[in-house]
PLY file of the C-alpha trace (Angstrom):
ply
format ascii 1.0
element vertex 156
property float x
property float y
property float z
element edge 155
property int vertex1
property int vertex2
end_header
7.83 10.20 16.11
6.71 10.75 19.73
6.03 7.71 21.97
2.82 9.54 23.03
1.41 9.77 19.47
-1.97 8.29 19.03
-3.09 5.89 16.37
-5.68 8.47 15.20
-2.80 10.84 14.36
-1.39 8.47 11.78
-4.10 6.08 10.70
-5.45 5.97 7.16
-9.10 6.98 7.00
-9.74 6.34 3.25
-10.70 2.74 3.62
-11.30 -0.12 1.20
-14.27 -2.09 2.42
-16.46 -4.85 1.03
-19.14 -7.29 2.16
-18.25 -11.05 2.79
-20.27 -12.03 -0.28
-18.01 -10.05 -2.65
-15.76 -12.14 -4.87
-12.03 -12.40 -4.80
-11.99 -10.97 -8.26
-14.08 -7.87 -7.29
-11.76 -7.30 -4.36
-8.68 -7.61 -6.46
-10.06 -5.02 -8.85
-10.91 -2.73 -5.94
-7.39 -3.08 -4.60
-5.92 -2.39 -8.00
-7.97 0.84 -8.54
-7.41 2.15 -5.06
-3.76 1.18 -5.00
-4.32 -0.39 -1.65
-3.17 -3.89 -0.69
-6.27 -4.81 1.33
-10.02 -4.84 1.68
-11.65 -4.78 5.14
-14.66 -7.10 5.24
-17.48 -5.42 7.01
-21.01 -6.35 8.28
-23.26 -3.59 9.31
-20.44 -1.11 9.73
-18.39 -3.54 11.79
-15.10 -4.90 10.60
-15.18 -8.66 10.62
-12.13 -9.69 8.59
-9.49 -8.52 6.13
-8.33 -9.72 2.76
-4.86 -8.78 1.55
-3.05 -9.21 -1.66
-1.19 -12.06 0.01
-4.49 -13.79 0.83
-5.43 -13.59 -2.96
-2.17 -15.08 -4.02
-1.89 -17.83 -1.43
-5.60 -18.79 -0.94
-6.98 -18.34 -4.47
-4.31 -18.10 -7.27
-1.87 -20.66 -5.84
-4.73 -23.06 -5.20
-5.90 -22.76 -8.81
-9.35 -21.35 -7.80
-11.48 -19.14 -9.91
-11.34 -15.62 -8.33
-14.83 -14.87 -9.75
-16.31 -17.72 -7.80
-14.46 -17.42 -4.49
-16.14 -15.25 -1.82
-13.91 -13.13 0.28
-15.79 -14.22 3.40
-14.31 -17.66 2.80
-10.70 -16.46 2.57
-10.60 -13.45 4.93
-8.32 -13.42 7.83
-10.23 -13.44 11.11
-10.43 -12.65 13.90
-9.19 -9.20 13.30
-6.50 -7.55 15.39
-7.99 -4.24 16.33
-6.90 -1.10 18.30
-8.85 1.82 19.60
-8.21 5.14 17.86
-6.95 6.60 21.08
-4.27 3.82 21.52
-0.69 4.86 21.35
1.15 4.15 18.14
3.64 2.02 20.04
0.76 -0.28 21.16
-0.37 -0.71 17.54
3.22 -1.52 16.46
3.66 -4.02 19.35
0.48 -5.85 18.12
1.77 -5.97 14.59
5.06 -7.40 15.84
3.33 -9.86 18.17
1.03 -11.30 15.60
3.37 -10.94 12.57
0.99 -8.64 10.66
1.42 -5.44 8.69
-2.08 -3.91 9.37
-4.34 -3.31 12.32
-7.96 -2.17 12.12
-8.77 0.96 14.09
-12.15 1.40 15.82
-13.72 4.14 17.95
-15.03 3.53 21.52
-18.29 2.17 20.06
-16.59 -0.47 17.89
-17.18 1.43 14.65
-14.51 1.02 11.94
-12.67 4.38 11.73
-9.23 3.61 10.14
-6.33 1.25 9.53
-2.76 1.49 10.79
-0.20 -0.06 8.54
3.48 -0.96 8.85
4.11 1.21 5.77
2.50 4.25 7.51
4.71 3.66 10.60
7.80 3.37 8.34
6.83 6.64 6.50
6.47 8.44 9.83
9.79 7.18 11.10
11.53 8.02 7.82
10.16 11.52 7.98
11.20 12.02 11.56
14.77 10.97 10.60
14.66 13.51 7.78
14.72 10.56 5.23
18.38 9.85 6.05
18.04 6.14 6.51
17.62 4.34 3.16
16.30 1.21 4.98
13.46 3.16 6.45
12.73 4.84 3.14
12.68 1.42 1.46
10.29 -0.09 4.13
8.09 3.06 3.76
7.92 2.47 -0.05
8.65 6.12 -0.54
8.85 7.40 -4.17
12.14 9.18 -5.25
10.43 12.60 -5.27
9.33 12.14 -1.72
12.98 11.82 -0.53
14.68 13.88 -3.19
16.50 10.90 -4.66
17.19 10.01 -8.25
14.51 7.80 -9.99
14.47 4.14 -10.17
13.40 1.51 -12.72
9.73 1.42 -11.58
8.45 4.89 -12.20
0 1
1 2
2 3
3 4
4 5
5 6
6 7
7 8
8 9
9 10
10 11
11 12
12 13
13 14
14 15
15 16
16 17
17 18
18 19
19 20
20 21
21 22
22 23
23 24
24 25
25 26
26 27
27 28
28 29
29 30
30 31
31 32
32 33
33 34
34 35
35 36
36 37
37 38
38 39
39 40
40 41
41 42
42 43
43 44
44 45
45 46
46 47
47 48
48 49
49 50
50 51
51 52
52 53
53 54
54 55
55 56
56 57
57 58
58 59
59 60
60 61
61 62
62 63
63 64
64 65
65 66
66 67
67 68
68 69
69 70
70 71
71 72
72 73
73 74
74 75
75 76
76 77
77 78
78 79
79 80
80 81
81 82
82 83
83 84
84 85
85 86
86 87
87 88
88 89
89 90
90 91
91 92
92 93
93 94
94 95
95 96
96 97
97 98
98 99
99 100
100 101
101 102
102 103
103 104
104 105
105 106
106 107
107 108
108 109
109 110
110 111
111 112
112 113
113 114
114 115
115 116
116 117
117 118
118 119
119 120
120 121
121 122
122 123
123 124
124 125
125 126
126 127
127 128
128 129
129 130
130 131
131 132
132 133
133 134
134 135
135 136
136 137
137 138
138 139
139 140
140 141
141 142
142 143
143 144
144 145
145 146
146 147
147 148
148 149
149 150
150 151
151 152
152 153
153 154
154 155
């Protein structure tokens, strides 16, 4: 991975979004169907917050609340940590480290939501650049055995 690599080179562009008046249950179903661990909360094409699986567990389930009645606008993490799509990957990684987060929202120069950069994406890129030789990176990247040529595990 080059230190000059831009966020736009690695970001995910197939995004999971929802409005703030969506319920926690609807968002959980959306996350499960998409196999993504987040929903970006939007208002008029602008990202205003994010809800992650962790938010659902800590702010809804652990509190004994009814997910069908909780609006994601009430549990979303905000303000968002955002980066410009032309930012360097190292800048996005530094923000993740500084704020203790695993995802940063990516915007274009006009502030329009264009992608998301995740710690998992960073780990996958690093694992690939090391030819999948570091099992710690492979684990952080959540790589499947067929992606690294390893034998299968119990969760296939």
